[in-house]
N, C-alpha and C positions, 0 to 999 in steps of 0.2 A: 521435532514435529513442526511442520509449517502448514497450517490450515489455509486452504484456498477460500477467499471471501467471495470472489466472483471472477469470471473470465469474460472478456469482451474484446472484439477487434484484434484477436490474436495475442492479447496480453493476459497474463494471470496475475491477479492481485492477491497478496497473502501477507502473513506475518509469521515471524519466528517466535516460538515459545521461549520465554525467559531471556529475551535479548536486552531490552532496556525499558524503563518505565514510561518515557515520553511517548505518547500515542503517535504511531506512524504506520505506513503501509509500504510493502515492497511490491515491485512489479517486475515481471520478467517475460521475455519473448525470445524468439530466435535472433533478434537484432541486438539485444542488450539487456541491461537491468538497471533499475533505479530504486530510490527510496524517497518517499515524501513524508514530511512531518504533517500531522493533522491538527496540531495545536501549537501555539495559539492561533495559527492560521495555516492553510495548506501552503506548503513551501518545499521546494526541492532540497533534499538533504544530500543525496549522492546520485551520480549518474555514471554509467559505464556504457559507452558506445551509442547512446541515443542521440539523434539530431535534435535541434531546437524545435523543429516542426513536430517530431514524435513526442517530445516532452510536453509540448502544448496540448497535444491530443490526449496524452496520458493524464495530465493535470485536469483537463475538462472531464474525463471519465471519473477521476477521484471526486470531483465536485458533484457530479450527477449521483454518484453512489455513496456520498459522504455519510449519510445517516445509516446506511446499511453497514458500512465499514466500522463506524464508531460502535454500533450495536454489537457487531460480531466481536470487536475488540473487547468490549466490556463483558460480554458473555464468556468469551474464551478465558480471559484473565481473572474473572471472578469465579470460574468453575474449578478452582483449586490447582491451576497450573503454576501459581506463584510459589 
């Protein structure tokens, strides 16, 4: 199960259930996919096919939606998915 947190600018932001404990978010679109750590700060963890310009745009979307993503993470993983 990979719940979508939000979609914007053609990107889907989501996380996988039971993947790993460190808070992060995945992003995917027709152009590629990436993973960003959310703690201790927002940081690129993995990138597949996105340009630097796209990664900058994605990172800014993560920043804008940071509280929403963290809240969704806590709600999802607190709700017995562990």
